[in-house]
PDB file of N, CA, C and O in Angstrom:
ATOM      1  N   MET A   1     -10.439  -4.676  21.952  1.00  0.00           N
ATOM      2  CA  MET A   1     -10.108  -3.888  21.064  1.00  0.00           C
ATOM      3  C   MET A   1      -9.556  -4.512  19.956  1.00  0.00           C
ATOM      4  O   MET A   1      -8.775  -5.455  20.082  1.00  0.00           O
ATOM      5  N   PRO A   2      -9.936  -4.012  18.749  1.00  0.00           N
ATOM      6  CA  PRO A   2      -9.154  -4.594  17.644  1.00  0.00           C
ATOM      7  C   PRO A   2      -7.598  -4.140  17.565  1.00  0.00           C
ATOM      8  O   PRO A   2      -7.210  -3.028  17.923  1.00  0.00           O
ATOM      9  N   VAL A   3      -6.766  -5.159  17.045  1.00  0.00           N
ATOM     10  CA  VAL A   3      -5.415  -4.937  16.873  1.00  0.00           C
ATOM     11  C   VAL A   3      -5.170  -4.729  15.417  1.00  0.00           C
ATOM     12  O   VAL A   3      -5.842  -5.305  14.561  1.00  0.00           O
ATOM     13  N   CYS A   4      -4.100  -3.816  15.115  1.00  0.00           N
ATOM     14  CA  CYS A   4      -3.452  -3.406  13.666  1.00  0.00           C
ATOM     15  C   CYS A   4      -2.599  -4.645  13.312  1.00  0.00           C
ATOM     16  O   CYS A   4      -1.777  -5.081  14.119  1.00  0.00           O
ATOM     17  N   LYS A   5      -2.800  -5.217  12.088  1.00  0.00           N
ATOM     18  CA  LYS A   5      -1.674  -6.191  11.661  1.00  0.00           C
ATOM     19  C   LYS A   5      -0.327  -5.957  11.544  1.00  0.00           C
ATOM     20  O   LYS A   5       0.594  -6.732  11.801  1.00  0.00           O
ATOM     21  N   SER A   6      -0.274  -4.598  11.052  1.00  0.00           N
ATOM     22  CA  SER A   6       1.021  -3.959  10.703  1.00  0.00           C
ATOM     23  C   SER A   6       1.816  -3.635  11.832  1.00  0.00           C
ATOM     24  O   SER A   6       2.972  -4.044  11.945  1.00  0.00           O
ATOM     25  N   CYS A   7       1.151  -2.790  12.824  1.00  0.00           N
ATOM     26  CA  CYS A   7       2.072  -2.091  13.985  1.00  0.00           C
ATOM     27  C   CYS A   7       1.813  -3.040  15.305  1.00  0.00           C
ATOM     28  O   CYS A   7       2.513  -3.100  16.316  1.00  0.00           O
ATOM     29  N   GLU A   8       0.729  -3.691  15.037  1.00  0.00           N
ATOM     30  CA  GLU A   8       0.495  -4.692  16.578  1.00  0.00           C
ATOM     31  C   GLU A   8      -0.263  -3.818  17.697  1.00  0.00           C
ATOM     32  O   GLU A   8      -0.422  -4.362  18.789  1.00  0.00           O
ATOM     33  N   ASP A   9      -0.726  -2.554  17.522  1.00  0.00           N
ATOM     34  CA  ASP A   9      -1.251  -1.632  18.344  1.00  0.00           C
ATOM     35  C   ASP A   9      -2.696  -1.890  18.529  1.00  0.00           C
ATOM     36  O   ASP A   9      -3.386  -2.291  17.591  1.00  0.00           O
ATOM     37  N   GLU A  10      -3.173  -1.675  19.707  1.00  0.00           N
ATOM     38  CA  GLU A  10      -4.693  -1.676  19.839  1.00  0.00           C
ATOM     39  C   GLU A  10      -5.125  -0.434  19.136  1.00  0.00           C
ATOM     40  O   GLU A  10      -4.346   0.509  19.002  1.00  0.00           O
ATOM     41  N   VAL A  11      -6.238  -0.411  18.724  1.00  0.00           N
ATOM     42  CA  VAL A  11      -6.871   0.844  17.952  1.00  0.00           C
ATOM     43  C   VAL A  11      -8.297   0.703  18.063  1.00  0.00           C
ATOM     44  O   VAL A  11      -8.839  -0.392  18.213  1.00  0.00           O
ATOM     45  N   ASP A  12      -8.979   1.919  17.983  1.00  0.00           N
ATOM     46  CA  ASP A  12     -10.493   1.961  18.214  1.00  0.00           C
ATOM     47  C   ASP A  12     -11.198   1.255  16.972  1.00  0.00           C
ATOM     48  O   ASP A  12     -12.135   0.461  17.053  1.00  0.00           O
ATOM     49  N   GLU A  13     -10.473   1.763  15.627  1.00  0.00           N
ATOM     50  CA  GLU A  13     -11.186   1.288  14.708  1.00  0.00           C
ATOM     51  C   GLU A  13     -10.057   0.885  13.327  1.00  0.00           C
ATOM     52  O   GLU A  13      -9.148   1.617  12.935  1.00  0.00           O
ATOM     53  N   LEU A  14     -10.353  -0.197  12.877  1.00  0.00           N
ATOM     54  CA  LEU A  14      -9.640  -0.786  11.623  1.00  0.00           C
ATOM     55  C   LEU A  14     -10.254  -0.407  10.279  1.00  0.00           C
ATOM     56  O   LEU A  14     -11.468  -0.364  10.082  1.00  0.00           O
ATOM     57  N   VAL A  15      -9.316  -0.136   9.369  1.00  0.00           N
ATOM     58  CA  VAL A  15      -9.727   0.126   7.887  1.00  0.00           C
ATOM     59  C   VAL A  15      -9.364  -0.920   7.017  1.00  0.00           C
ATOM     60  O   VAL A  15      -8.170  -1.215   6.960  1.00  0.00           O
ATOM     61  N   THR A  16     -10.174  -1.529   6.335  1.00  0.00           N
ATOM     62  CA  THR A  16      -9.756  -2.734   5.535  1.00  0.00           C
ATOM     63  C   THR A  16      -8.908  -2.017   3.979  1.00  0.00           C
ATOM     64  O   THR A  16      -9.484  -1.274   3.185  1.00  0.00           O
ATOM     65  N   PHE A  17      -7.769  -2.377   3.883  1.00  0.00           N
ATOM     66  CA  PHE A  17      -6.978  -1.895   2.733  1.00  0.00           C
ATOM     67  C   PHE A  17      -6.174  -2.943   1.821  1.00  0.00           C
ATOM     68  O   PHE A  17      -5.348  -3.670   2.374  1.00  0.00           O
ATOM     69  N   ARG A  18      -6.342  -3.017   0.765  1.00  0.00           N
ATOM     70  CA  ARG A  18      -5.650  -3.788  -0.119  1.00  0.00           C
ATOM     71  C   ARG A  18      -4.189  -3.470  -0.356  1.00  0.00           C
ATOM     72  O   ARG A  18      -3.786  -2.501  -1.000  1.00  0.00           O
ATOM     73  N   VAL A  19      -3.378  -4.457   0.279  1.00  0.00           N
ATOM     74  CA  VAL A  19      -1.868  -4.354  -0.183  1.00  0.00           C
ATOM     75  C   VAL A  19      -1.406  -5.558  -0.817  1.00  0.00           C
ATOM     76  O   VAL A  19      -1.650  -6.677  -0.367  1.00  0.00           O
ATOM     77  N   HIS A  20      -0.695  -5.322  -1.931  1.00  0.00           N
ATOM     78  CA  HIS A  20      -0.287  -6.303  -2.826  1.00  0.00           C
ATOM     79  C   HIS A  20      -1.228  -7.306  -3.339  1.00  0.00           C
ATOM     80  O   HIS A  20      -0.729  -8.358  -3.739  1.00  0.00           O
ATOM     81  N   GLY A  21      -2.449  -7.172  -3.395  1.00  0.00           N
ATOM     82  CA  GLY A  21      -3.474  -8.102  -3.609  1.00  0.00           C
ATOM     83  C   GLY A  21      -4.084  -8.551  -2.584  1.00  0.00           C
ATOM     84  O   GLY A  21      -5.112  -9.184  -2.824  1.00  0.00           O
ATOM     85  N   LYS A  22      -3.725  -8.404  -1.313  1.00  0.00           N
ATOM     86  CA  LYS A  22      -4.531  -9.054  -0.229  1.00  0.00           C
ATOM     87  C   LYS A  22      -4.965  -8.045   0.521  1.00  0.00           C
ATOM     88  O   LYS A  22      -4.393  -6.962   0.643  1.00  0.00           O
ATOM     89  N   LYS A  23      -6.286  -8.473   1.191  1.00  0.00           N
ATOM     90  CA  LYS A  23      -7.062  -7.444   2.059  1.00  0.00           C
ATOM     91  C   LYS A  23      -6.603  -7.443   3.496  1.00  0.00           C
ATOM     92  O   LYS A  23      -6.754  -8.431   4.215  1.00  0.00           O
ATOM     93  N   MET A  24      -6.064  -6.367   3.891  1.00  0.00           N
ATOM     94  CA  MET A  24      -5.809  -6.516   5.466  1.00  0.00           C
ATOM     95  C   MET A  24      -6.360  -5.465   6.072  1.00  0.00           C
ATOM     96  O   MET A  24      -6.591  -4.430   5.448  1.00  0.00           O
ATOM     97  N   ARG A  25      -6.670  -5.626   7.528  1.00  0.00           N
ATOM     98  CA  ARG A  25      -7.199  -4.796   8.313  1.00  0.00           C
ATOM     99  C   ARG A  25      -6.116  -3.747   8.896  1.00  0.00           C
ATOM    100  O   ARG A  25      -5.201  -4.377   9.427  1.00  0.00           O
ATOM    101  N   LEU A  26      -5.967  -2.649   8.953  1.00  0.00           N
ATOM    102  CA  LEU A  26      -5.110  -1.820   9.420  1.00  0.00           C
ATOM    103  C   LEU A  26      -5.685  -0.420  10.106  1.00  0.00           C
ATOM    104  O   LEU A  26      -6.767   0.109   9.854  1.00  0.00           O
ATOM    105  N   CYS A  27      -4.836  -0.036  10.888  1.00  0.00           N
ATOM    106  CA  CYS A  27      -5.137   1.287  11.498  1.00  0.00           C
ATOM    107  C   CYS A  27      -5.055   2.580  10.444  1.00  0.00           C
ATOM    108  O   CYS A  27      -4.344   2.539   9.440  1.00  0.00           O
ATOM    109  N   GLU A  28      -5.741   3.543  10.743  1.00  0.00           N
ATOM    110  CA  GLU A  28      -5.690   4.626   9.815  1.00  0.00           C
ATOM    111  C   GLU A  28      -4.180   5.067   9.345  1.00  0.00           C
ATOM    112  O   GLU A  28      -3.956   5.279   8.153  1.00  0.00           O
ATOM    113  N   ASP A  29      -3.202   5.190  10.298  1.00  0.00           N
ATOM    114  CA  ASP A  29      -1.981   5.508  10.021  1.00  0.00           C
ATOM    115  C   ASP A  29      -1.073   4.484   9.055  1.00  0.00           C
ATOM    116  O   ASP A  29      -0.227   4.894   8.261  1.00  0.00           O
ATOM    117  N   CYS A  30      -1.359   3.276   9.241  1.00  0.00           N
ATOM    118  CA  CYS A  30      -0.493   2.277   8.758  1.00  0.00           C
ATOM    119  C   CYS A  30      -1.378   2.207   7.016  1.00  0.00           C
ATOM    120  O   CYS A  30      -0.806   2.105   5.931  1.00  0.00           O
ATOM    121  N   ALA A  31      -2.802   2.294   7.250  1.00  0.00           N
ATOM    122  CA  ALA A  31      -3.365   2.314   6.050  1.00  0.00           C
ATOM    123  C   ALA A  31      -2.851   3.450   4.851  1.00  0.00           C
ATOM    124  O   ALA A  31      -2.830   3.269   3.633  1.00  0.00           O
ATOM    125  N   ASP A  32      -2.431   4.726   5.646  1.00  0.00           N
ATOM    126  CA  ASP A  32      -2.061   5.745   4.980  1.00  0.00           C
ATOM    127  C   ASP A  32      -0.810   5.678   4.393  1.00  0.00           C
ATOM    128  O   ASP A  32      -0.631   6.053   3.234  1.00  0.00           O
ATOM    129  N   ARG A  33       0.347   5.093   5.310  1.00  0.00           N
ATOM    130  CA  ARG A  33       1.571   4.808   4.893  1.00  0.00           C
ATOM    131  C   ARG A  33       1.701   3.665   3.749  1.00  0.00           C
ATOM    132  O   ARG A  33       2.600   3.695   2.909  1.00  0.00           O
ATOM    133  N   ALA A  34       0.698   2.643   3.808  1.00  0.00           N
ATOM    134  CA  ALA A  34       0.779   1.756   2.781  1.00  0.00           C
ATOM    135  C   ALA A  34       0.463   2.334   1.692  1.00  0.00           C
ATOM    136  O   ALA A  34       1.204   2.171   0.723  1.00  0.00           O
ATOM    137  N   ARG A  35      -0.718   3.155   1.573  1.00  0.00           N
ATOM    138  CA  ARG A  35      -1.299   3.879   0.412  1.00  0.00           C
ATOM    139  C   ARG A  35      -0.090   4.759  -0.227  1.00  0.00           C
ATOM    140  O   ARG A  35       0.038   4.798  -1.450  1.00  0.00           O
ATOM    141  N   GLU A  36       0.694   5.387   0.539  1.00  0.00           N
ATOM    142  CA  GLU A  36       1.651   6.222  -0.054  1.00  0.00           C
ATOM    143  C   GLU A  36       2.802   5.555  -0.637  1.00  0.00           C
ATOM    144  O   GLU A  36       3.396   6.003  -1.619  1.00  0.00           O
ATOM    145  N   GLU A  37       3.194   4.224   0.115  1.00  0.00           N
ATOM    146  CA  GLU A  37       4.077   3.574  -0.543  1.00  0.00           C
ATOM    147  C   GLU A  37       3.733   2.829  -1.837  1.00  0.00           C
ATOM    148  O   GLU A  37       4.580   2.672  -2.717  1.00  0.00           O
ATOM    149  N   ALA A  38       2.565   2.404  -1.934  1.00  0.00           N
ATOM    150  CA  ALA A  38       1.826   1.911  -3.221  1.00  0.00           C
ATOM    151  C   ALA A  38       1.973   3.053  -4.275  1.00  0.00           C
ATOM    152  O   ALA A  38       2.401   2.691  -5.371  1.00  0.00           O
ATOM    153  N   GLU A  39       1.690   4.349  -4.116  1.00  0.00           N
ATOM    154  CA  GLU A  39       1.749   5.326  -5.176  1.00  0.00           C
ATOM    155  C   GLU A  39       3.322   5.459  -5.466  1.00  0.00           C
ATOM    156  O   GLU A  39       3.605   5.630  -6.651  1.00  0.00           O
ATOM    157  N   ILE A  40       4.344   5.408  -4.587  1.00  0.00           N
ATOM    158  CA  ILE A  40       5.619   5.826  -4.936  1.00  0.00           C
ATOM    159  C   ILE A  40       6.000   4.656  -5.715  1.00  0.00           C
ATOM    160  O   ILE A  40       6.565   4.842  -6.793  1.00  0.00           O
ATOM    161  N   ALA A  41       5.714   3.228  -5.220  1.00  0.00           N
ATOM    162  CA  ALA A  41       6.215   2.207  -6.265  1.00  0.00           C
ATOM    163  C   ALA A  41       5.595   2.022  -7.634  1.00  0.00           C
ATOM    164  O   ALA A  41       6.160   1.435  -8.557  1.00  0.00           O
ATOM    165  N   GLU A  42       4.351   2.587  -7.699  1.00  0.00           N
ATOM    166  CA  GLU A  42       3.757   2.727  -8.986  1.00  0.00           C
ATOM    167  C   GLU A  42       4.477   3.787  -9.931  1.00  0.00           C
ATOM    168  O   GLU A  42       4.731   3.523 -11.106  1.00  0.00           O
ATOM    169  N   GLU A  43       4.763   4.907  -9.384  1.00  0.00           N
ATOM    170  CA  GLU A  43       5.530   6.081  -9.975  1.00  0.00           C
ATOM    171  C   GLU A  43       6.785   5.507 -10.445  1.00  0.00           C
ATOM    172  O   GLU A  43       7.045   5.424 -11.645  1.00  0.00           O
ATOM    173  N   SER A  44       7.595   5.096  -9.491  1.00  0.00           N
ATOM    174  CA  SER A  44       9.062   4.458  -9.984  1.00  0.00           C
ATOM    175  C   SER A  44       8.855   3.540 -10.962  1.00  0.00           C
ATOM    176  O   SER A  44       9.558   3.650 -11.966  1.00  0.00           O
ATOM    177  N   GLU A  45       7.973   2.564 -10.907  1.00  0.00           N
ATOM    178  CA  GLU A  45       8.021   1.595 -11.967  1.00  0.00           C
ATOM    179  C   GLU A  45       7.627   2.157 -13.228  1.00  0.00           C
ATOM    180  O   GLU A  45       8.063   1.678 -14.275  1.00  0.00           O
ATOM    181  N   ALA A  46       6.736   3.263 -13.213  1.00  0.00           N
ATOM    182  CA  ALA A  46       6.741   3.972 -14.623  1.00  0.00           C
ATOM    183  C   ALA A  46       7.894   4.862 -15.082  1.00  0.00           C
ATOM    184  O   ALA A  46       8.155   5.092 -16.263  1.00  0.00           O
ATOM    185  N   VAL A  47       8.433   5.247 -14.225  1.00  0.00           N
ATOM    186  CA  VAL A  47       9.499   6.027 -14.486  1.00  0.00           C
ATOM    187  C   VAL A  47      10.693   4.820 -15.146  1.00  0.00           C
ATOM    188  O   VAL A  47      11.202   5.055 -16.242  1.00  0.00           O
ATOM    189  N   ILE A  48      10.988   3.809 -14.532  1.00  0.00           N
ATOM    190  CA  ILE A  48      11.804   2.853 -15.111  1.00  0.00           C
ATOM    191  C   ILE A  48      11.274   2.539 -16.649  1.00  0.00           C
ATOM    192  O   ILE A  48      11.995   2.694 -17.634  1.00  0.00           O
ATOM    193  N   GLN A  49      10.175   2.165 -16.694  1.00  0.00           N
ATOM    194  CA  GLN A  49       9.719   1.376 -17.984  1.00  0.00           C
ATOM    195  C   GLN A  49       9.769   2.870 -19.049  1.00  0.00           C
ATOM    196  O   GLN A  49      10.089   2.679 -20.222  1.00  0.00           O
ATOM    197  N   GLU A  50       9.535   3.923 -18.717  1.00  0.00           N
ATOM    198  CA  GLU A  50       9.924   5.000 -19.523  1.00  0.00           C
ATOM    199  C   GLU A  50      11.233   5.186 -20.043  1.00  0.00           C
ATOM    200  O   GLU A  50      11.546   5.432 -21.208  1.00  0.00           O
ATOM    201  N   MET A  51      11.980   5.038 -19.027  1.00  0.00           N
ATOM    202  CA  MET A  51      13.547   5.174 -19.401  1.00  0.00           C
ATOM    203  C   MET A  51      14.196   3.987 -20.141  1.00  0.00           C
ATOM    204  O   MET A  51      15.242   4.031 -20.788  1.00  0.00           O
ATOM    205  N   MET A  52      13.410   2.930 -19.941  1.00  0.00           N
ATOM    206  CA  MET A  52      14.009   1.555 -20.755  1.00  0.00           C
ATOM    207  C   MET A  52      13.163   1.539 -22.105  1.00  0.00           C
ATOM    208  O   MET A  52      13.314   0.596 -22.881  1.00  0.00           O
ATOM    209  N   GLY A  53      12.230   2.626 -22.409  1.00  0.00           N
ATOM    210  CA  GLY A  53      11.494   2.411 -23.445  1.00  0.00           C
ATOM    211  C   GLY A  53      10.484   1.211 -23.760  1.00  0.00           C
ATOM    212  O   GLY A  53      10.229   0.763 -24.878  1.00  0.00           O
ATOM    213  N   PHE A  54      10.020   0.832 -22.661  1.00  0.00           N
ATOM    214  CA  PHE A  54       8.955  -0.179 -22.538  1.00  0.00           C
ATOM    215  C   PHE A  54       7.462   0.306 -23.192  1.00  0.00           C
ATOM    216  O   PHE A  54       6.868   1.299 -22.773  1.00  0.00           O
ATOM    217  N   LYS A  55       7.037  -0.417 -24.107  1.00  0.00           N
ATOM    218  CA  LYS A  55       5.836   0.115 -24.988  1.00  0.00           C
ATOM    219  C   LYS A  55       4.638  -0.778 -24.605  1.00  0.00           C
ATOM    220  O   LYS A  55       3.526  -0.522 -25.067  1.00  0.00           O
ATOM    221  N   GLY A  56       4.830  -1.791 -23.798  1.00  0.00           N
ATOM    222  CA  GLY A  56       3.798  -2.852 -23.828  1.00  0.00           C
ATOM    223  C   GLY A  56       2.897  -2.544 -22.675  1.00  0.00           C
ATOM    224  O   GLY A  56       3.047  -1.489 -22.058  1.00  0.00           O
ATOM    225  N   ARG A  57       2.000  -3.378 -22.362  1.00  0.00           N
ATOM    226  CA  ARG A  57       0.974  -3.235 -21.133  1.00  0.00           C
ATOM    227  C   ARG A  57       1.560  -3.703 -20.078  1.00  0.00           C
ATOM    228  O   ARG A  57       2.596  -4.353 -20.219  1.00  0.00           O
ATOM    229  N   ARG A  58       1.075  -3.494 -18.937  1.00  0.00           N
ATOM    230  CA  ARG A  58       1.666  -3.905 -17.587  1.00  0.00           C
ATOM    231  C   ARG A  58       1.393  -5.079 -17.156  1.00  0.00           C
ATOM    232  O   ARG A  58       1.844  -5.460 -16.075  1.00  0.00           O
TER     233      ARG A  58
END
């Protein structure tokens, strides 16, 4: 059985997900969690840039 690289649990199926530019094979729960964390980080970065008046490209 495959093992998730994040939670180290044996699962039936792994999903390939890109985390910080690296491809990782994670279970469905860990992939969802990583996706949510990436969305939150992107939103918070946008808020900080708006607050500081950043007008350039990312």
